[in-house]
C-alpha positions in Angstrom: -7.3 15.6 -43.8 -6.1 12.8 -41.4 -2.5 11.7 -42.2 -2.8 9.2 -45.1 0.2 7.3 -44.0 -1.4 6.7 -40.6 -4.6 5.6 -42.2 -2.8 3.1 -44.5 -0.6 1.8 -41.7 -3.7 1.4 -39.4 -5.5 -0.7 -42.1 -2.5 -3.0 -42.7 -2.0 -3.5 -38.9 -5.7 -4.4 -38.5 -5.8 -7.0 -41.3 -2.1 -8.0 -41.0 -1.8 -8.1 -44.8 -0.5 -5.6 -47.3 -2.6 -7.3 -50.0 -5.9 -7.2 -48.0 -5.2 -3.6 -47.0 -4.7 -2.7 -50.6 -8.0 -4.3 -51.6 -9.8 -2.5 -48.6 -8.4 0.9 -49.5 -8.7 0.5 -53.2 -5.0 1.0 -53.7 -2.2 -0.9 -55.3 0.0 -3.0 -53.1 3.1 -1.0 -54.0 1.3 2.2 -53.0 0.4 0.7 -49.6 3.9 -0.4 -49.1 5.2 3.1 -50.0 2.9 4.8 -47.5 4.0 2.5 -44.6 7.7 3.0 -45.6 7.1 6.7 -45.4 5.8 6.4 -41.9 8.6 4.1 -40.9 11.1 6.7 -42.3 9.3 9.4 -40.3 9.7 7.5 -37.0 13.1 6.1 -38.1 12.2 2.6 -37.1 10.5 -0.5 -38.4 6.8 -0.8 -37.6 6.4 -4.3 -39.1 8.5 -7.4 -39.0 8.3 -9.3 -42.3 9.2 -13.0 -42.3 8.1 -15.9 -44.5 5.2 -14.0 -46.1 3.9 -13.1 -42.7 3.9 -9.7 -40.9 3.8 -8.8 -37.3 3.9 -5.5 -35.4 7.1 -4.5 -33.8 7.0 -3.0 -30.3 7.1 0.5 -32.0 4.4 -0.7 -34.4 2.1 -1.6 -31.5 2.5 1.8 -30.0 1.8 3.6 -33.3 -1.3 1.3 -33.8 -2.8 2.1 -30.4 -2.4 5.8 -31.0 -3.5 5.7 -34.5 -6.7 3.9 -33.4 -7.5 6.8 -31.1 -6.3 9.5 -33.5 -8.5 8.3 -36.4 -11.5 7.9 -34.2 -11.1 11.4 -32.9 -10.8 12.7 -36.4 -14.1 11.0 -37.3 -15.7 12.5 -34.2 -14.4 16.0 -35.1 -15.5 15.7 -38.7 -19.0 14.5 -37.7 -19.5 17.1 -35.0 -18.5 20.0 -37.4 -20.7 18.6 -40.2 -23.6 18.2 -37.9 -23.3 21.9 -36.8 -23.4 23.0 -40.4 -26.2 20.5 -41.3 -24.2 18.6 -43.9 -24.4 14.9 -44.3 -21.2 14.1 -46.2 -18.3 11.6 -46.0 -17.5 8.1 -47.2 -19.3 5.0 -46.1 -17.8 1.6 -46.5 -20.6 -1.0 -46.6 -20.2 -4.8 -46.7 -23.0 -7.0 -48.0 -23.5 -10.7 -48.5 -24.1 -11.8 -52.1 -27.9 -12.0 -52.2 -28.3 -8.7 -50.5 -25.7 -7.0 -52.6 -27.2 -8.2 -55.9 -30.9 -7.9 -55.2 -31.5 -5.4 -52.4 -28.8 -2.8 -52.3 -28.8 -1.4 -55.8 -32.3 0.1 -55.4 -31.7 1.0 -51.7 -28.5 2.8 -52.4 -29.9 4.5 -55.5 -32.7 6.0 -53.4 -30.3 7.0 -50.6 -27.9 8.8 -53.0 -30.8 10.8 -54.4 -31.4 12.2 -50.9 -27.8 12.4 -49.8 -25.7 13.1 -52.9 -22.6 14.2 -51.0 -22.2 10.8 -49.3 -19.8 8.5 -51.1 -20.4 4.8 -50.8 -17.9 2.0 -51.2 -19.3 -1.6 -51.3 -17.5 -4.7 -50.3 -19.2 -8.0 -51.4 -18.6 -11.3 -49.7 -20.4 -14.2 -48.0 -21.9 -13.7 -44.6 -18.9 -15.0 -42.7 -16.6 -12.6 -44.5 -18.8 -9.6 -43.9 -19.2 -10.3 -40.2 -15.4 -10.6 -40.0 -15.0 -7.2 -41.7 -17.3 -5.7 -39.1 -15.5 -7.3 -36.2 -12.2 -6.0 -37.6 -13.5 -2.5 -38.1 -12.9 -2.7 -41.8 -16.4 -1.5 -42.8 -18.9 0.9 -41.2 -21.9 -1.4 -41.7 -22.6 -4.9 -42.8 -25.8 -6.4 -44.3 -26.1 -10.1 -44.0 -28.6 -13.0 -44.6 -28.0 -15.3 -41.7 -28.2 -15.1 -37.9 -25.2 -13.4 -36.2 -24.0 -14.9 -33.0 -21.3 -12.4 -31.9 -22.7 -10.6 -28.8 -20.3 -7.7 -29.3 -22.1 -6.7 -32.5 -25.3 -4.8 -32.8 -27.8 -6.6 -35.1 -31.1 -5.2 -36.4 -33.4 -7.3 -38.6 -34.7 -5.4 -41.5 -36.6 -8.0 -43.4 -37.7 -11.6 -43.0 -36.8 -13.6 -46.1 -38.3 -16.9 -47.3 -36.2 -19.5 -49.1 -37.9 -21.8 -51.6 -37.0 -24.9 -53.7 -36.5 -24.2 -57.4 -36.5 -26.7 -60.2 -37.1 -26.9 -64.0 -40.7 -26.9 -65.2 -40.3 -30.5 -66.4 -39.0 -31.8 -63.0 -41.1 -34.4 -61.1 -41.6 -32.0 -58.2 -42.7 -29.1 -60.4 -46.4 -29.6 -59.8 -46.2 -29.8 -56.0 -47.7 -27.2 -53.8 -45.0 -27.7 -51.1 -42.1 -30.1 -50.5 -40.2 -31.5 -47.5 -36.5 -32.5 -47.3 -37.5 -36.1 -47.7 -39.3 -35.2 -51.0 -36.3 -33.6 -52.6 -33.2 -35.2 -51.1 -33.1 -38.1 -53.7 -32.7 -35.6 -56.5 -29.5 -33.9 -57.7 -28.9 -30.8 -55.5 -27.0 -27.6 -56.2 -25.5 -25.9 -53.2 -23.8 -22.6 -52.2 -20.3 -22.6 -50.9 -19.5 -22.9 -47.2 -19.5 -19.6 -45.3 -22.5 -18.4 -47.4 -25.4 -17.2 -45.4 -27.8 -19.3 -47.5 -25.7 -22.4 -46.9 -25.6 -21.8 -43.2 -29.4 -21.4 -42.9 -30.1 -24.4 -45.2 -27.7 -26.6 -43.3 -29.4 -25.7 -40.0 -32.9 -26.3 -41.5 -31.9 -29.8 -42.7 -30.5 -30.7 -39.2 -33.8 -29.6 -37.7 -35.6 -32.0 -40.0 -33.5 -34.9 -38.5 -31.1 -35.2 -41.5 -27.6 -33.9 -42.3 -26.0 -32.2 -45.4 -24.4 -35.5 -46.4 -28.0 -36.9 -46.9 -28.4 -34.6 -49.9 -27.4 -35.7 -53.3 -25.0 -32.8 -54.0 -24.0 -32.5 -57.7 -22.5 -29.0 -57.7 -21.3 -26.2 -55.5 -21.6 -22.6 -56.8 -20.8 -19.2 -55.5 -23.7 -17.0 -56.4 -27.5 -17.1 -56.7 -27.3 -16.2 -60.4 -25.0 -19.2 -61.2 -27.3 -21.5 -59.2 -30.4 -20.4 -61.1 -28.8 -20.8 -64.4 -27.7 -24.3 -63.5 -31.2 -25.2 -62.4 -32.7 -23.8 -65.7 -30.2 -26.1 -67.5 -31.6 -29.1 -65.5 -28.3 -29.7 -63.7 -30.2 -30.1 -60.4 -32.6 -28.5 -58.0 -31.7 -25.8 -55.4 -32.9 -23.7 -52.5 -32.7 -20.0 -53.0 -34.1 -16.7 -51.6 -37.5 -15.7 -52.9 -35.9 -12.2 -53.3 -33.8 -13.5 -56.2 -36.6 -15.0 -58.3 -38.6 -12.1 -59.7 -37.1 -12.3 -63.2 -37.3 -16.1 -63.6 -40.9 -16.3 -62.3 -42.0 -13.5 -64.6 -40.3 -15.2 -67.6 -41.6 -18.6 -66.5 -38.2 -20.2 -66.8 -38.3 -22.2 -63.5 -40.7 -23.2 -60.7 -40.5 -22.1 -57.1 -42.0 -24.3 -54.4 -42.5 -23.5 -50.8 -40.8 -25.8 -48.3 -42.7 -27.6 -45.5 -42.0 -26.4 -42.9 -40.9 -23.0 -44.5 -37.3 -21.6 -44.2 -37.5 -18.1 -42.8 -34.3 -16.1 -42.3 -33.4 -12.6 -41.3 -31.8 -10.0 -43.5 -29.9 -7.9 -40.9 -27.8 -4.7 -40.4 -24.6 -5.5 -38.4 -22.3 -3.0 -36.8 -19.9 -2.7 -33.8 -21.7 -1.8 -30.6 -19.2 0.7 -29.2 -17.8 2.1 -32.4 -18.3 5.8 -32.9 -20.9 6.3 -35.6 -20.6 9.4 -37.8 -23.7 11.1 -39.0 -23.8 9.6 -42.5 -23.9 6.1 -41.0 -26.8 7.0 -38.8 -28.7 8.5 -41.7 -28.1 5.5 -43.8 -29.3 3.2 -41.0 -32.5 5.1 -40.5 -33.1 5.3 -44.3 -32.3 1.6 -44.8 -34.7 0.4 -42.0 -37.6 2.6 -43.4 -36.8 1.6 -46.9 -36.7 -2.2 -46.1 -39.9 -2.1 -44.2 -41.7 -0.2 -47.1 -40.4 -2.6 -49.8 -41.1 -5.6 -47.6 -44.8 -4.5 -47.4 -44.9 -3.8 -51.2 -43.4 -7.2 -52.1 -45.5 -9.2 -49.6 -42.5 -10.0 -47.3 -43.0 -10.1 -43.5 -42.0 -7.0 -41.7 -39.8 -8.0 -38.7 -41.3 -8.1 -35.2 -39.6 -8.0 -31.8 -39.5 -11.8 -31.9 -37.8 -11.7 -35.3 -35.1 -9.4 -33.9 -34.0 -12.3 -31.6 -33.7 -14.4 -34.8 -30.9 -12.1 -35.9 -28.9 -13.5 -33.1 
């Protein structure tokens, strides 16, 4: 119902990129460019200056952006208020999740949510923790789910589960029979790491510093971009790695690798992240309540710790 041209322009202006806007809106770049051109024709003025593969808002573009921000939020409020009066929970939710959560937590959570709220459409953006937090900050998604502490005080952070990370290695590895290991125990062996910006990498780097060492003290042999790739490399005896216990159900059941607790343990929060002052339409509120209850129930079933008030501070 809201003017599509305005929605597209607003997204481009927010991310300052036609390409990124096209990805966010699930449109082709020519379609995004066409919608913006239509709006420029309507106002009979340019809204963007385009120079050297970079775009900036013109003075007119800044005015349209400020008004579009208010118009689109008012539209969301109107839509939500009317739906609430009729008892409907409908609409589209754009959720962002870091890799581990997207691959191992969200499928079952969103499947259960859709059974209860079939009229809510869900779009998922997957990226590392830094990317998801950035999307929340730039109002590109309604809700983010991340696996590392978030330090932006302008965002609302709720811890939904406390996750433990463990060392994994092949069954024939010298450490495989150990009950627990320290950084000193494993740093002399080839180590496989996640990419910079990943929530797992951030938490592990912080943990190593707390033990009086640095990332450069590890014998890094490979950097990979997903838990699945890391587990396959470990199974192939390329090196050892530290991963979330949440990712290991299949491998432990099939007995293809060994998971060893760390000493001291690595505990990290899985958290919901959203803007503090952004209007929240009803579908987002319902998903939040559903996700918190679901995560607590599943944490109890799987033997994970349910977050306490002290754990909520960890999310920061």
